[in-house]
N, C-alpha and C positions, 0 to 999 in steps of 0.2 A: 350698710355699705361694707363694714369690716367683716360681717358674716359672709357676704358674697366673695370677698377677697380670700377668706380662709378656705371656703369651699372650692375655689378655683385654683388655689396654689398647688395641691397634690397632682392634679392632672397635668398642669403646665410643667411641673417639675419632671414628671414622667416623660412627657413629650420631649423636653429639652435633653433629658438623659439619653433617650433613644436616638435622637438625631445627632448628638455630639459625641456620645461615647460608644454607641453601637458599632459604628465603623464597619467597613467591609473587611475583606481578608487583607492581610498585610501585603504590601507591594514590594517586589524584589528590588533591591538597590541595583541600578544599571551597572555600576562598577563591579559588582560581584557576579554578574552573569559571565560565564566562561566565554572567552573569545571564540573558541571552536564551535560553540552553540550558535552564536550570532553569525559567524562566517565559517561554515564547515569547510574542511580542507578540499582542495581540488587536485586530482591526480589523473594521469592518463591510464593508469592500470587499476583504478578502484572508483567506486561510487560511495559517497558519504551522505548520511542523513542524520539530522539532530532532532531530538524530541525532549519535552519536559513534562512534568506533572507535579501538582501540589496536592498532597493528601495528608490525612492525619496519621496514616499508617506508613511507615517507611517502606515496608515490603510492597504495598500497593502502589506507592509513588514510583518505586523502582520499576515495577512491572509495567506500569502505564507509560513511563518515560521511554523504556526500552521498546515497547510496542509502537509508540509514535515515531521513534527514530527509524525502526524497521519499515514502518509505513512510508516514511519519506523516501527511503531507499527504493521500496517497491514502486512508488510513483515514478521515480527517476528511471528505474529499470524499464517500466512499461513504455515510457517515451523513447528511451534509447533502443530497445528491441524493435519497436515499431519503425523507427527511423532506419535502423540497420536493415531490416527486412525490406522496407520500401526501396531503399537504395539498391539492394540486390535485385529486386524485381524490375526496377527501372533499367538496370544493366541487362537484364534478361529480356527486356522488351515487353513485359507484362503489366506495365504501370496503369494502363487504361482498363484492364480486365477487372470487373467488379468482383468476380469470384476470388481472384488473387488478393484483392484488398480485404475481403472478409476473412480469408485465410490468415492474412497478416495480423488482423485484429485478434482473432482467436488465439493464435500462437502467442502473441505478446501478453495477452491477459493470463494465459495459462502459465507462462514463464514467470510473470510477476507473482502469481499465486504459489509457485512451487520452488523457485530457486533460492529462497531465503534460508534454506538449510545451511548454507555457507556464510550467512551474514553474521558478523561478530560485533558485539558491543566493545569498542576499543577504549572509550573513555567514559567516565561517569563522575559527576560531582554532586554532592549532597549539601544543601544549605538548610538551615532552620529559619522559619519565619513565624515567630511566636510559637504556637504549639503545632505548627504544620511543617512537613518536610517537603522541600522543593528539590526534586531530582532532575538533573540534566544528563542526557545520554547521547553518545555519538556512536552510530552504527557504520560499519564498513563492509562493503561487498566487493570482492575481487572480480574484475572484468573478465579474466580468463574463465572463471566459473560460469559467468553469465553467457559468454559466447558458446561454451560447450553445452550448457543447458538449452540454449536457443536452438542449436543444431540438433540436439536430441529430440526436442519437441517437434521440430519441422520434419525430422525423419519419421517420428511416430505418426504424425498427421498424414504424411505421404503414404506410409504403409497402410493405414486405415482406409485412405481414399482408394488406393489400388486394390485392396481386398474387397471393398464394397463394389468397385467397378467390375472386378472379376466375378463376383457373386452374381451381379446383375446380368453380366454376359452369359454366365453359365445357366441362369434361370431362363433366359431367352432361348438359349440353345436347347434346353430340355423341352420347352414349349414347341419349338420347331420339330423336334424328334417325335413328340407326341402327335403332332399334326400328321407327320409322315406315316406313323404307325396306324393312325386312324384311317388314312387313305388306303394303306396296304391291307387293312382288315375288311374293307368294304367288299 
């Protein structure tokens, strides 16, 4: 009996160690989380987004937190641009036009992908959790830049549409001229 107990003791000790001491990653103390991360500022002239990351490397944690904050801004921009253009189209009487809605979706996605050039990280907090770095970032994007970029994108789309339409019309005109030339050569 004693021999069985001696043989079972090391594996049981190992299992107890893994379950009790192995633990997961440290959990951030809620009081230490920045207020601006939990409740990003709200302003009429800017969009804010917050992000965080926990990494062993401070540089990677900073980069990931900044990217997540910008991503939050991009998602908010996509919704805001889409709503802004839909309101414009409703005022224009094009709300029921399926092509117009596809146009809106295309513009809003392109704006969300390109406008973040003016997005700035305005606040950053670094906490240590054991041997890990927990970085919180707050990104800000000025709405005047968003409005200008949206108008620029809409103008580009309109110009491309008009160019394609003109090219199609010109091709049809060339076909008609060729038909007339063929009749004249008979």
